[in-house]
Residue frames as qw, qx, qy, qz and C-alpha x, y, z in Angstrom:
[[0.482, -0.238, -0.183, -0.823, 50.75, -13.47, 52.29],
 [0.448, -0.075, 0.739, -0.497, 48.53, -15.04, 54.91],
 [0.138, 0.203, 0.939, 0.239, 46.28, -17.86, 53.79],
 [0.403, 0.339, 0.108, -0.843, 43.48, -16.18, 51.89],
 [0.742, 0.374, 0.530, -0.173, 40.79, -17.82, 49.80],
 [0.536, 0.070, 0.577, 0.612, 41.93, -18.60, 46.25],
 [0.234, 0.780, 0.491, 0.311, 39.31, -16.27, 44.73],
 [0.238, -0.952, -0.029, 0.191, 40.64, -13.40, 46.86],
 [0.539, -0.454, 0.444, 0.553, 44.25, -14.06, 45.86],
 [0.462, 0.364, 0.611, 0.530, 43.24, -14.16, 42.19],
 [0.060, 0.921, 0.353, 0.155, 41.27, -10.91, 42.49],
 [0.430, -0.806, 0.140, 0.383, 44.20, -9.33, 44.32],
 [0.542, -0.185, 0.535, 0.621, 46.59, -10.22, 41.52],
 [0.342, 0.615, 0.578, 0.414, 44.20, -8.95, 38.84],
 [0.074, -0.967, -0.213, -0.118, 44.01, -5.55, 40.53],
 [0.724, -0.318, -0.011, 0.613, 47.76, -5.24, 41.15],
 [0.365, 0.448, 0.217, 0.787, 48.06, -2.29, 38.74],
 [0.298, -0.857, -0.258, -0.332, 45.91, -0.23, 41.10],
 [0.685, -0.686, -0.002, 0.244, 48.44, -0.60, 43.90],
 [0.650, 0.082, 0.200, 0.728, 51.35, 0.10, 41.56],
 [0.108, 0.691, 0.262, 0.665, 49.63, 3.40, 40.68],
 [0.509, -0.840, -0.144, -0.120, 48.99, 4.26, 44.33],
 [0.774, -0.370, 0.078, 0.508, 52.63, 3.52, 45.06],
 [0.477, 0.406, 0.228, 0.745, 53.64, 5.84, 42.23],
 [0.176, -0.849, -0.194, -0.459, 51.64, 8.66, 43.80],
 [0.699, -0.697, -0.017, 0.158, 53.35, 8.05, 47.14],
 [0.747, -0.101, 0.178, 0.632, 56.81, 7.98, 45.60],
 [0.327, 0.613, 0.256, 0.672, 56.24, 11.11, 43.52],
 [0.281, -0.869, -0.088, -0.397, 55.35, 13.15, 46.58],
 [0.836, -0.399, -0.172, 0.337, 58.25, 11.87, 48.68],
 [0.139, -0.942, 0.195, 0.237, 60.64, 14.58, 47.54],
 [0.607, 0.708, -0.359, 0.052, 64.09, 14.69, 46.05],
 [0.229, -0.617, 0.722, -0.216, 66.08, 13.16, 48.91],
 [0.549, 0.133, -0.816, -0.126, 66.89, 9.46, 48.85],
 [0.564, -0.322, 0.432, -0.626, 64.47, 7.81, 51.30],
 [0.703, 0.138, -0.659, -0.230, 64.88, 4.22, 50.15],
 [0.290, 0.096, -0.840, 0.449, 66.02, 3.02, 53.57],
 [0.326, 0.038, 0.468, -0.820, 63.06, 4.62, 55.36],
 [0.726, 0.146, -0.233, -0.630, 60.59, 3.15, 52.86],
 [0.623, 0.153, -0.767, -0.007, 62.17, -0.30, 53.21],
 [0.046, 0.070, -0.764, 0.640, 61.98, -0.04, 57.01],
 [0.543, 0.102, 0.239, -0.798, 58.27, 0.80, 56.81],
 [0.741, 0.202, -0.486, -0.417, 57.66, -1.99, 54.30],
 [0.413, 0.165, -0.859, 0.256, 59.48, -4.47, 56.52],
 [0.209, 0.007, 0.640, -0.739, 57.37, -3.48, 59.47],
 [0.670, 0.169, -0.033, -0.722, 54.18, -3.83, 57.43],
 [0.671, 0.218, -0.679, -0.205, 55.22, -7.30, 56.29],
 [0.383, 0.065, -0.838, 0.384, 55.91, -8.49, 59.82],
 [0.192, 0.038, 0.513, -0.836, 53.11, -6.75, 61.71],
 [0.047, -0.483, -0.855, -0.183, 49.46, -7.59, 62.07],
 [0.121, -0.745, -0.447, 0.480, 48.67, -4.09, 63.30],
 [0.349, 0.707, 0.290, 0.542, 47.88, -1.24, 60.94],
 [0.297, -0.948, -0.059, -0.096, 47.99, 1.19, 63.87],
 [0.710, -0.506, 0.253, 0.420, 51.57, 0.12, 64.66],
 [0.596, 0.277, 0.395, 0.643, 52.63, 0.74, 61.05],
 [0.067, 0.875, 0.267, 0.399, 50.89, 4.15, 60.96],
 [0.506, -0.852, 0.059, 0.119, 52.62, 5.09, 64.21],
 [0.739, -0.215, 0.321, 0.552, 55.99, 4.00, 62.80],
 [0.421, 0.593, 0.340, 0.597, 55.51, 6.22, 59.74],
 [0.188, -0.938, -0.113, -0.270, 54.71, 9.17, 62.01],
 [0.717, -0.611, 0.152, 0.300, 57.68, 8.30, 64.23],
 [0.682, 0.134, 0.315, 0.647, 60.00, 8.40, 61.22],
 [0.166, 0.781, 0.251, 0.548, 58.61, 11.83, 60.34],
 [0.466, -0.882, -0.039, -0.054, 59.01, 13.12, 63.91],
 [0.750, -0.404, 0.247, 0.461, 62.66, 12.03, 63.80],
 [0.135, 0.794, -0.278, -0.524, 63.14, 14.04, 60.61],
 [0.421, -0.143, 0.823, 0.354, 63.62, 10.95, 58.44],
 [0.186, 0.492, 0.739, 0.421, 60.47, 11.69, 56.42],
 [0.110, -0.238, -0.079, -0.962, 58.53, 14.84, 55.65],
 [0.217, 0.197, 0.734, -0.613, 55.63, 15.22, 58.11],
 [0.570, 0.374, -0.015, -0.731, 53.14, 16.22, 55.40],
 [0.518, 0.289, -0.741, -0.316, 54.16, 13.21, 53.31],
 [0.060, 0.043, -0.941, 0.331, 53.84, 10.94, 56.34],
 [0.415, 0.285, 0.519, -0.691, 50.25, 12.03, 56.99],
 [0.619, 0.416, -0.288, -0.601, 49.35, 11.63, 53.31],
 [0.370, 0.266, -0.886, -0.085, 50.95, 8.20, 53.27],
 [0.156, 0.080, 0.853, -0.492, 49.09, 7.11, 56.39],
 [0.545, 0.374, 0.234, -0.713, 45.81, 8.30, 54.86],
 [0.583, 0.423, -0.522, -0.458, 46.47, 6.59, 51.52],
 [0.276, 0.195, -0.937, 0.082, 47.58, 3.32, 53.09],
 [0.298, 0.150, 0.718, -0.611, 44.70, 3.34, 55.56],
 [0.596, 0.374, -0.060, -0.708, 42.38, 3.76, 52.58],
 [0.367, 0.272, -0.852, -0.256, 43.53, 0.38, 51.31],
 [0.254, 0.063, 0.855, -0.447, 41.32, -1.10, 54.01],
 [0.623, 0.420, 0.179, -0.635, 38.31, -0.35, 51.78],
 [0.535, 0.460, -0.625, -0.333, 39.98, -2.24, 48.94],
 [0.052, 0.180, -0.959, 0.213, 40.59, -5.15, 51.29],
 [0.450, 0.228, 0.627, -0.593, 36.95, -5.17, 52.37],
 [0.660, 0.478, -0.110, -0.568, 35.73, -5.12, 48.77],
 [0.431, 0.421, -0.782, -0.161, 38.04, -7.98, 47.81],
 [0.001, 0.124, -0.933, 0.337, 37.34, -10.14, 50.83],
 [0.485, -0.340, -0.576, -0.563, 33.56, -9.79, 50.83],
 [0.699, -0.563, -0.075, -0.435, 31.90, -11.45, 53.80],
 [0.714, 0.129, -0.579, 0.372, 35.06, -12.80, 55.36],
 [0.603, -0.636, -0.363, 0.318, 36.09, -12.41, 58.97],
 [0.061, -0.992, 0.106, -0.008, 37.59, -9.21, 60.31],
 [0.636, -0.516, 0.476, 0.321, 40.85, -11.11, 60.77],
 [0.662, 0.299, 0.525, 0.444, 40.97, -11.94, 57.04],
 [0.225, 0.929, 0.198, 0.217, 40.17, -8.32, 56.17],
 [0.371, -0.877, 0.268, 0.144, 42.97, -7.14, 58.47],
 [0.709, -0.222, 0.537, 0.399, 45.42, -9.63, 56.96],
 [0.555, 0.565, 0.450, 0.413, 44.53, -8.55, 53.44],
 [0.001, 0.997, 0.038, 0.063, 44.80, -4.87, 54.37],
 [0.495, -0.714, 0.415, 0.271, 48.30, -5.46, 55.72],
 [0.698, 0.128, 0.560, 0.428, 49.18, -7.40, 52.55],
 [0.371, 0.820, 0.316, 0.299, 48.02, -4.44, 50.45],
 [0.238, -0.956, 0.153, 0.080, 49.99, -2.00, 52.61],
 [0.627, -0.449, 0.521, 0.365, 53.17, -4.07, 52.32],
 [0.635, 0.383, 0.543, 0.394, 52.68, -4.62, 48.59],
 [0.211, 0.941, 0.193, 0.182, 52.03, -0.92, 47.92],
 [0.360, -0.867, 0.296, 0.177, 55.06, 0.09, 49.98],
 [0.712, -0.143, 0.551, 0.410, 57.18, -2.39, 48.04],
 [0.502, 0.642, 0.419, 0.401, 56.10, -0.80, 44.79],
 [0.075, -0.997, -0.013, -0.031, 56.75, 2.65, 46.28],
 [0.594, -0.580, 0.414, 0.374, 60.32, 1.59, 47.09],
 [0.647, 0.197, 0.553, 0.487, 60.85, 0.54, 43.48],
 [0.264, 0.870, 0.304, 0.284, 59.37, 3.77, 42.11],
 [0.306, -0.936, 0.123, 0.122, 61.46, 5.84, 44.51],
 [0.649, -0.350, 0.488, 0.467, 64.68, 4.05, 43.56],
 [0.532, 0.513, 0.494, 0.458, 63.81, 4.61, 39.90],
 [0.039, 0.973, 0.173, 0.150, 63.22, 8.30, 40.57],
 [0.426, -0.846, 0.270, 0.174, 66.46, 8.69, 42.53],
 [0.493, -0.457, 0.650, 0.354, 68.84, 6.42, 40.65],
 [0.619, 0.352, 0.657, 0.246, 67.32, 5.19, 37.40],
 [0.327, 0.915, 0.232, 0.039, 66.61, 8.59, 35.90],
 [0.297, -0.835, 0.331, 0.325, 70.10, 9.89, 36.85],
 [0.504, -0.252, 0.712, 0.420, 71.72, 7.41, 34.51],
 [0.348, 0.387, -0.376, -0.766, 69.47, 8.41, 31.64],
 [0.178, 0.067, 0.980, 0.059, 67.75, 5.06, 31.71]]
C-alpha cells in the first residue's frame, strides 16, 4: 500500500469486511469454470498499476479473448470503479493522487479476496470442506 495517512489506513482496516463482501459478490457471479489465473492476473495488474483505466481495459481485454464472461467483466468494472467513492470517503480532503492510490489499493484488495472466494467455490466445496 502506498503511504497513506495513519487514520486512513486504520479506517481502511476497520471497513475490510465491506470489501470481502464485495469480493464475494464478484466471485459468485463468475460462473462455474475455474478462473483463478485470470483473477490473479487482474489482481497483479491492479497491484502494480497506478491507472484504474488500464486495469478496467485489461479486464475487458480478458473478456474479449474469451478468458472471462463479457457480462461479468462489465459488472466487475462497474463494481471496482465504484470503490472510488469508498476511497474518496475514506481519504477526505486529500489530494487526487492519494485518492487514486487508495482506490487502486481497494481494487487490488477486493480482487485478492475475490480470488480466495473463487478458489473456495471451485476447490474447497468439492472436497466437502
